[in-house]
C-alpha positions as CSV (number, residue, x, y, z in Angstrom):
1,M,123.5,90.8,105.9
2,N,126.4,92.4,104.0
3,Y,126.0,95.8,103.1
4,N,129.1,96.9,101.1
5,G,131.3,95.1,103.4
6,L,129.5,96.0,106.7
7,Q,128.0,93.1,108.4
8,I,124.9,93.5,110.1
9,C,123.8,90.9,113.0
10,G,126.9,88.5,112.1
11,V,125.1,87.0,109.2
12,V,126.4,87.1,105.8
13,G,123.8,87.3,103.1
14,E,123.1,88.4,99.7
15,Y,121.3,91.5,97.9
16,N,119.9,89.0,95.5
17,A,121.0,87.3,92.1
18,T,121.9,90.6,90.4
19,G,123.6,92.3,93.5
20,T,121.2,95.1,93.4
21,L,119.5,96.4,96.7
22,C,116.1,95.0,97.6
23,R,113.4,97.5,98.1
24,F,109.7,97.6,99.2
25,P,107.9,98.4,95.8
26,G,105.8,101.7,95.9
27,K,105.9,104.4,98.7
28,K,103.4,103.3,101.1
29,L,103.4,100.1,103.4
30,T,100.9,98.9,106.2
31,W,102.0,97.0,109.2
32,T,100.4,95.2,112.1
33,T,101.8,93.2,115.1
34,T,100.3,90.0,116.6
35,G,100.9,89.8,120.4
36,A,103.6,91.9,122.4
37,F,107.2,92.0,123.4
38,T,108.2,89.9,126.5
39,G,107.2,92.1,129.5
40,F,105.1,94.5,127.6
41,D,101.6,94.9,126.7
42,E,100.2,95.0,123.3
43,T,99.5,98.9,123.5
44,T,103.0,99.7,124.5
45,T,104.6,97.3,121.8
46,K,102.4,99.0,119.2
47,S,103.9,102.2,120.5
48,V,107.5,100.7,120.2
49,F,106.8,99.9,116.5
50,M,105.1,103.1,115.7
51,D,108.3,105.1,116.7
52,A,110.5,102.5,115.0
53,W,108.5,102.9,111.7
54,K,108.6,106.6,112.1
55,A,112.4,106.6,112.2
56,I,112.8,104.3,109.4
57,T,110.5,105.7,107.0
58,S,111.5,109.2,107.7
59,K,115.2,108.2,106.2
60,C,113.7,106.1,103.0
61,G,110.9,107.7,101.6
62,L,108.3,105.5,102.8
63,V,105.0,105.9,104.5
64,A,104.1,103.3,107.2
65,E,100.6,102.9,108.2
66,Y,99.3,100.7,111.0
67,T,96.3,98.5,110.4
68,P,94.7,96.0,113.1
69,N,94.1,93.6,110.4
70,P,96.9,91.1,109.6
71,K,94.9,90.0,106.4
72,T,95.7,93.5,104.8
73,A,99.3,94.2,106.5
74,N,102.2,94.1,104.3
75,V,104.4,93.6,107.2
76,I,103.2,91.4,110.1
77,T,105.4,91.3,113.4
78,N,105.0,88.0,115.4
79,F,106.6,87.3,118.9
80,G,107.4,83.5,119.9
81,R,110.3,81.5,120.6
82,I,113.5,81.3,118.3
83,D,116.3,80.1,120.6
84,G,116.2,81.8,123.8
85,P,118.0,84.6,125.5
86,G,121.0,86.1,124.0
87,N,121.6,84.6,120.5
88,V,119.0,85.5,117.7
89,L,116.9,88.7,118.5
90,A,114.6,88.5,115.3
91,W,114.3,87.4,112.0
92,S,112.6,89.3,109.1
93,K,111.8,88.5,105.6
94,V,113.0,91.0,103.2
95,V,111.4,92.3,99.8
96,C,113.5,91.1,96.6
97,G,112.1,90.6,92.8
98,G,108.5,90.7,92.1
99,F,107.3,90.8,95.9
100,S,103.5,90.9,96.2
101,G,102.8,89.2,99.5
102,Q,103.4,89.8,102.9
103,L,106.4,89.8,105.1
104,D,106.6,88.1,108.4
105,Q,109.1,89.0,111.3
106,L,109.6,87.0,114.6
107,F,110.7,88.6,117.7
108,D,112.1,85.9,120.1
109,S,110.1,85.9,123.5
110,G,113.1,84.4,125.2
111,D,115.0,87.9,125.1
112,A,114.3,90.7,127.1
113,Y,113.4,94.0,125.8
114,S,113.5,97.5,126.9
115,Y,111.7,100.7,125.5
116,S,113.8,103.7,127.0
117,D,116.2,106.4,126.2
118,S,118.6,105.1,128.6
119,P,118.2,101.2,128.5
120,P,119.8,98.7,131.0
121,Q,123.1,97.2,129.9
122,G,123.6,93.5,129.3
């Protein structure tokens, strides 16, 4: 994505047709995971996402709440093969316009993941 000239993940994208920043409607969202990071169990994976959502929402005025039910989640995080190690780590749909559905994310099961204050290099 391109945020005011800053390129994220090497992919140039667009905000939307009007050039405005896309935002989640409302102040509360629900999320869930289906599966786990490669090498992690589902409980640890849930903890990773709880920490991530806490960090993200503390900066943008949202409240993120876990739900075990994918049918009621606004964001569903899945794990599966994208392209193997070292390339695309994950993809995620984003909110633009009159959004009223669910946002899917997919993390590549071919990549190695670490959950640590001092992760290994490489």
